[in-house]
C-alpha positions in Angstrom: 113.9 138.4 162.9 115.9 138.8 166.0 117.4 142.3 166.6 120.8 142.3 164.7 122.0 145.0 167.1 121.6 142.9 170.2 124.6 141.6 172.0 125.9 138.2 170.8 126.8 137.2 174.3 125.3 137.4 177.8 127.0 138.0 181.1 128.0 135.0 183.3 125.7 134.2 186.1 126.8 134.6 189.7 126.0 131.7 192.0 126.2 131.3 195.8 126.4 127.5 196.0 129.3 125.5 194.8 127.0 122.7 193.7 125.3 125.1 191.3 128.6 125.4 189.4 128.7 121.6 188.9 125.4 121.5 187.0 126.8 121.9 183.5 129.2 119.0 184.1 126.2 116.9 185.1 124.4 118.1 182.0 127.2 116.9 179.7 127.4 113.6 181.5 123.6 113.2 181.2 123.8 113.8 177.4 126.7 111.5 177.1 124.7 108.7 178.8 121.9 109.3 176.3 124.1 109.2 173.3 125.8 106.0 174.5 122.4 104.4 175.0 121.2 105.5 171.6 124.4 104.2 169.9 124.4 100.9 171.6 120.6 100.3 171.7 120.8 99.7 175.5 118.0 102.1 176.3 115.4 104.1 174.3 115.3 107.9 174.4 112.1 109.7 175.2 111.6 113.4 174.6 109.7 115.3 177.3 108.5 118.8 178.3 108.1 120.6 181.6 107.3 118.4 184.6 106.4 115.1 182.9 106.4 112.0 185.1 110.0 110.8 184.4 109.9 108.5 187.4 108.0 106.2 185.1 110.7 106.4 182.5 113.5 105.5 184.9 111.4 102.6 186.3 110.9 101.4 182.7 114.6 101.7 181.9 114.3 104.5 179.2 116.1 107.8 179.3 114.1 111.0 179.4 115.5 114.0 177.4 114.3 117.5 177.5 114.6 119.8 174.4 113.9 122.7 176.8 116.9 121.8 178.8 118.9 121.6 175.6 117.7 125.1 174.7 118.8 126.4 178.0 122.2 124.8 177.5 122.4 126.5 174.1 121.7 129.9 175.8 124.3 129.2 178.4 126.9 128.5 175.7 125.9 131.5 173.5 124.5 129.2 170.7 120.9 130.2 170.8 120.9 133.2 168.4 121.7 131.3 165.2 119.2 128.6 166.1 116.4 131.1 166.9 117.1 133.1 163.8 117.0 130.0 161.7 113.5 129.2 163.2 112.3 132.7 162.4 113.6 132.4 158.9 111.4 129.3 158.6 108.3 131.5 159.6 108.3 130.8 163.3 106.7 133.9 164.9 109.1 136.4 166.6 106.9 136.4 169.8 106.8 132.6 170.1 108.7 130.9 172.9 112.5 131.1 172.5 112.9 127.6 173.9 110.7 126.2 171.1 112.4 128.3 168.4 115.8 127.3 169.6 114.9 123.6 169.3 112.9 124.1 166.1 115.8 125.8 164.4 118.1 123.0 165.6 115.8 120.4 164.1 115.2 122.1 160.8 118.2 124.1 160.0 121.6 123.7 158.4 124.5 125.5 160.0 128.1 126.3 159.4 130.9 124.6 161.2 131.3 127.5 163.7 127.9 126.6 165.0 127.8 122.8 164.5 131.2 122.2 166.2 130.4 123.7 169.6 126.8 122.4 169.3 128.0 118.8 169.1 129.1 119.1 172.7 125.6 119.7 174.0 123.2 118.3 171.4 120.7 115.8 172.6 120.3 112.4 171.0 117.4 111.8 168.6 114.3 110.4 170.3 112.7 107.0 169.9 109.5 108.3 171.4 108.1 111.8 172.2 105.8 112.6 175.1 104.2 115.7 176.5 101.8 116.7 179.3 99.2 119.5 178.7 99.0 121.1 182.1 102.0 123.4 182.1 102.2 125.1 178.7 99.9 125.3 175.8 102.8 125.0 173.4 104.3 121.8 174.9 102.0 119.3 173.1 102.2 121.2 169.8 106.0 121.4 170.1 106.4 117.7 170.9 104.0 116.8 168.1 106.2 118.7 165.7 109.3 116.9 167.1 107.5 113.5 166.7 106.7 114.3 163.1 110.2 115.5 162.3 111.8 112.4 163.7 109.0 110.0 162.6 108.6 108.4 166.1 105.5 107.5 168.3 103.9 110.4 170.2 101.9 110.3 173.4 100.1 113.2 175.1 99.4 113.0 178.8 96.1 114.9 179.5 96.9 115.9 183.1 94.1 117.6 184.9 94.6 121.3 185.9 93.8 122.1 189.5 92.5 125.7 189.9 92.0 127.1 193.4 88.2 126.7 193.3 88.3 123.2 191.9 86.4 121.6 194.8 83.6 122.8 197.0 85.7 123.4 200.1 89.2 124.3 198.9 92.0 124.6 201.5 93.9 127.4 199.8 96.9 129.5 201.1 97.0 133.1 200.0 100.8 133.2 199.7 100.5 130.5 197.0 97.6 131.8 195.0 98.5 131.9 191.4 101.1 129.1 191.7 100.8 125.7 193.3 97.7 126.2 195.4 97.2 123.6 198.1 93.7 122.1 198.3 91.9 118.8 198.5 91.3 117.1 195.2 88.1 115.5 194.2 88.4 111.7 193.7 87.5 111.9 190.0 90.5 114.2 189.4 92.9 111.7 191.0 91.3 108.8 189.2 91.6 110.6 185.9 95.3 111.4 186.5 96.0 107.8 187.5 94.3 106.6 184.4 96.4 108.8 182.2 99.6 107.5 183.9 98.5 104.0 183.3 98.0 104.8 179.7 101.5 106.2 179.5 102.9 103.1 181.1 101.0 101.0 178.5 102.5 103.2 175.7 106.0 102.6 177.0 105.4 98.9 177.4 104.2 98.7 173.8 107.2 100.5 172.2 109.9 99.1 174.5 108.6 95.5 174.6 109.1 95.5 178.4 106.7 95.3 181.3 106.7 97.8 184.2 108.5 96.7 187.3 106.2 98.3 190.0 108.7 97.7 192.8 111.2 99.7 190.9 108.6 102.4 190.2 108.0 102.7 194.0 111.8 103.1 194.5 111.9 105.8 191.8 109.0 107.6 193.3 110.7 107.5 196.7 113.8 109.2 195.2 111.6 111.8 193.6 109.7 112.5 196.8 113.0 113.1 198.7 114.1 115.5 195.9 110.9 117.4 196.3 111.4 117.7 200.0 114.9 119.1 199.5 113.6 121.7 197.2 110.8 122.7 199.6 113.4 123.0 202.3 115.7 125.3 200.3 112.7 127.5 199.4 112.1 128.0 203.1 115.9 128.5 203.7 115.8 131.3 201.1 113.6 133.3 203.5 116.7 133.9 205.6 118.4 137.3 205.5 120.8 137.4 203.9 119.4 134.9 201.4 121.7 131.8 201.2 120.9 131.0 197.6 119.8 133.3 194.8 117.6 132.9 191.8 120.7 132.0 189.7 121.2 128.9 191.9 117.6 127.8 191.7 117.3 128.4 188.0 120.4 126.2 187.5 119.6 123.5 190.0 116.2 122.9 188.6 118.0 120.7 186.1 118.1 117.9 188.7 114.4 118.2 189.6 113.2 118.1 186.0 115.5 115.6 184.4 116.6 113.3 187.3 113.6 113.0 189.5 113.4 109.3 190.4 117.1 108.6 190.4 119.8 108.4 193.1 121.2 111.7 191.9 118.9 113.2 194.5 122.1 113.4 196.6 123.0 116.6 194.6 120.0 118.2 196.1 121.0 117.2 199.6 124.4 118.8 199.0 122.5 121.9 197.8 120.6 122.1 201.1 123.8 121.5 203.1 125.4 124.5 201.3 122.4 126.7 201.9 122.2 125.7 205.6 125.8 126.7 206.1 125.3 130.0 204.4 122.1 130.6 206.4 123.9 130.0 209.7 127.2 131.7 208.7 126.7 134.2 205.9 129.8 135.4 204.0 131.7 138.0 206.0 130.6 136.8 209.4 133.2 135.9 212.1 132.2 132.2 212.1 132.2 132.0 208.3 135.7 133.4 208.2 137.0 131.2 211.0 135.6 128.0 209.4 137.4 128.7 206.2 140.8 128.9 207.8 140.3 126.5 210.7 138.2 123.6 209.5 140.3 120.7 210.8 138.2 120.2 214.0 134.6 119.0 213.7 132.1 121.9 213.8 129.3 121.7 216.3 126.7 121.8 213.5 128.5 119.2 211.4 126.1 116.3 212.4 123.1 118.5 211.5 124.6 119.1 208.0 125.4 115.5 207.6 121.8 114.7 208.2 121.1 116.1 204.7 123.3 113.5 203.1 126.4 115.6 202.6 129.1 112.9 202.7 132.7 113.9 203.7 131.5 117.4 204.3 133.8 120.3 205.0 132.8 124.0 205.0 135.3 124.9 202.3 134.0 122.1 200.0 130.5 123.6 200.0 130.9 127.3 200.3 131.7 129.1 197.1 132.8 132.6 198.2 
């Protein structure tokens, strides 16, 4: 069981970017859209894990939901402990992933009102389908299979190929990325296999939604997703600056957009994230220029057009900097 002497609360995270503090509001809106779709039957709910290809979901008009994201929301609102303890009381191993145990306890347990009442604010809607890819975590497909059995809904496992550094004969690898996302050329059969798996997933959605894929819409969704990826790569490079404009607390929070909303027009939130980081990179807190822009922001700044290039509409320094 969990340590009974452990603290029942955790300290509040400290973030550098104002947009980071807006994430939880977006989480609640995201769940609200899901519940409304579930209640009205306007869209089906699909559970996912990790970095599943949600661009396909949005192109098909279904709504992806992530139990992992729900578990993170439970942690942020101090609701994880009773859910995890419930899972452990049902024989879930203590050393098993807390994200899984949080969701497993939620699915299987009965809780008093002091838990269910705040939980109602962040609970995710029940799924119509459950999907998981195998290339990120060994537990993901098992977790989603348990969820599919619990809710008695169709399950699909995407067998995505894993790309190790020495996958091909002449890898183009970068030492600074070894052990993470190593850049190298892929052999054609790996690409063909991955594409075949995605086509099978599309066929799965077509079967259980009764709709056909709109490939023009899919291209649009993939375009949104590509821009979001570019924004994240840019902020990773911006974080090399000293002082760092955005800490780990920001990135751990803002990953919500990359995971759940890749393929949507909400990519704008990531452009605002970059605009914030650019401002803090050029004018770190405490600098003369940072102080002057806070109090004298009526005139256009010389770098305003550069910031606007990142899509930050109606931008002002004080609207982005969170001192």
